[in-house]
N, C-alpha and C positions, 0 to 999 in steps of 0.2 A: 504494500499500500504506500503511495507517495507521502512524503513528509508534508504535513499540513502547516502552511504559513498563514496564520490569520491575517485578513486584510487590515491595514491601518485604519483607524477611525477617521471619519470625515474631518473631525476637529483638528487632528494631527496634520492631515494634508493641507487644510486651510491655513494652519499656522506656518507650515512650510512655504506655501505660495506667498503668504503675506510677508515672509522674510526676504523674498527675492529682491526687492528694491534695495534693501540695506546690504545684501550680500554683494551686489554689483560694486558698491563703493569700498569693499574690503580689500586692501592690498593683498591679503593672503590668497583670496580667490583668483585675482589677476595673476599672481605669481605661480600658483600651482595648477590652475586650469584656465588659461587665457581664452581658449575657444569657448569654453562653457560660460565664462563671464560675459563674452560677447553675445552669446545666445540669450542670456538672461537680460541683457540690456535691450534686446528687441522685444517689445511688449507682446507681439503675436507669438514669437517663439517661446517666450517665458510662459505664456498661458498654456501652451501645448506640451510643455516639458513635464513629464510624469516620471516618478521614481521607477527604476527598473526592478527594485527590490526594496521592501520595507519590512521591518521585523521589530518585535518587542525587545526592550533591553531591561534587564534587572541588575541590581547592584547588591553586593554582599559585603558587610564590614568585617574588619579584622577580628573583633571580639566574637563574632558569630563563628568564625573559623576556629578560634582558639578555645571556645567554650567547652569542647569535648563532645558536643552533640554530633551523633553519627549522621543525622539528617539535617545538617545545618542550612539546607536550602529552604527550609520552612521560613527562615528569617530573611530571605532574599526580598528586596523591595522593588516594585516596578518603578523604573526611572523614566520611561517614555518609549519613543520609537526612533529607530535609525532608518533614514531614507538614503538609498544609493541613487545618485544622479549620474547620467552619462551623456556625453555629447562629443561627437567627433573624436572618439577614442580616449577622451579624458573622463576620469571617474573621481567623484568626491562623495563623501557622506555628510549628511546634515542630521544632527540630533535635535529632536523636538521633545522637550521634557513634559511631564505631566505629574500631577499629584498622585498620591497612592489610591485615590478613588478612580483614577483614569480621566480626570477632568483638568481644566486649566492648562491647556497645551500652549507651550511657548518655545520659540527658537532657543537652542542651548549652545550648539557648537557646530563649527564647520571644519572639515578635515579632509586631507588627501589620504585618507585612511589606508595604510598599507595592507591591512587585513581584509579589505573589502573584496578583493578578487579571490582570496582564499576562502572566504565565507561562501561566495557564489559557487566556486568549484566544489566545496564540501557538500553543498546542497545537492548538486548534481550527482556526486558520488553516493550520497546517502540514499538518493531515490533509486539507485541501481543495486543497493546493498541488500541481498537476499537475507542476510542475517537479522535484519530489523524489519523486514517486510511484513512480519506477522502482527506487528503492533501499529496503532494509530497514534503516531507521535506528532506533537505540536512543536514547532521550532521557535526558539528565542535565543538571545545572547545573554550570558551571565558575565558581569564584570566585577572584578575585585580591584577598585582603583588604587588602593594603597599598595598593592603588589603588582600593578600593571598586568593583571591576568585577565584574559578574555577566553571564554569557552562557549561553544555551541551547546545549548541545553535542549535536549529532547525529552519531552514530558508526555506521558500517556495519561490523559485526563481520566480515563476509565480506571486507572490504578491496576490494570491487569499486568502491565509490563513495568519493569524497573526503569527509572529515569537514567539517561546517559548524558555524560559531559565529554566534550571533545575539545581540548585546548587548541587555540588558534595562535599561530606563530606571530611574533616572536614569543617564546615561552621561557619561564623560569627553569632553572636546572632541576627543580623538583618534579617537573611535568615533562611529558613527551607530546609533541605536537601531533595532532590527528589520531592519537590513541583514544579508544573508547573507554571511559572510566565509569564505573558505578559511583553513585554519590558518596558512599562511605570511603572508598579508596581515594577519590578526589580530595575530599576533606582531610583525610589522614595525611595525604602527600604535602598539604600546605599548612597543617595545624601548627607544627613546631616553629616554622618560619614566621607565621602570623603572631605567635606568642612572643618571639624574640623582638619583632618590630614594635609590638605593643609595649614591651618592657623597656625598650630603648627610647621610645618617643613619647611616652606618657599616656595617661588615660584617655585623653581627648582623641587619640588616633583611632580608637575602635569604631567610631561611627563613620569613618571614610571608606 
């Protein structure tokens, strides 16, 4: 069964489009994607520009990793949606944040995200993977900002199949890119490092 990527809510797409005028004036966009910046400067082209991929993003704090909970993903918080835009061979990602209820969508970040192509490639590979074809997995991205960790998160809403996490390069030494981890082993791989960072940086670090 193909991986399910839930469509981005209308409010997130609207927030993305409303950010286009301000994105045009950002030196970062002109530098990393000049042809895409030119497309956005054209009102008719900007109106027709649609994300080639959008997916949910969740964040997990260090304290949740270090707490000893084997299923620390219960503490993962919805951060919003990541939209991938492409024009004339240039690719950028735009993050639109939302609150934990899924409302209040706002432009958050623009990036020439080096992991964007890997995420797209991984989706195609997962759709061909017979080892997970038995389950109905939903796709999202898990981020641990304080450790610069990103991982594809496959979740079976029915609960019949175990969740899977797949680290996206570049990865920390504790993880292996593209390996399929069960939740417990993913948490175990990072727990000690999370605890060391918390110890070194103070109690306020756990919420990042």
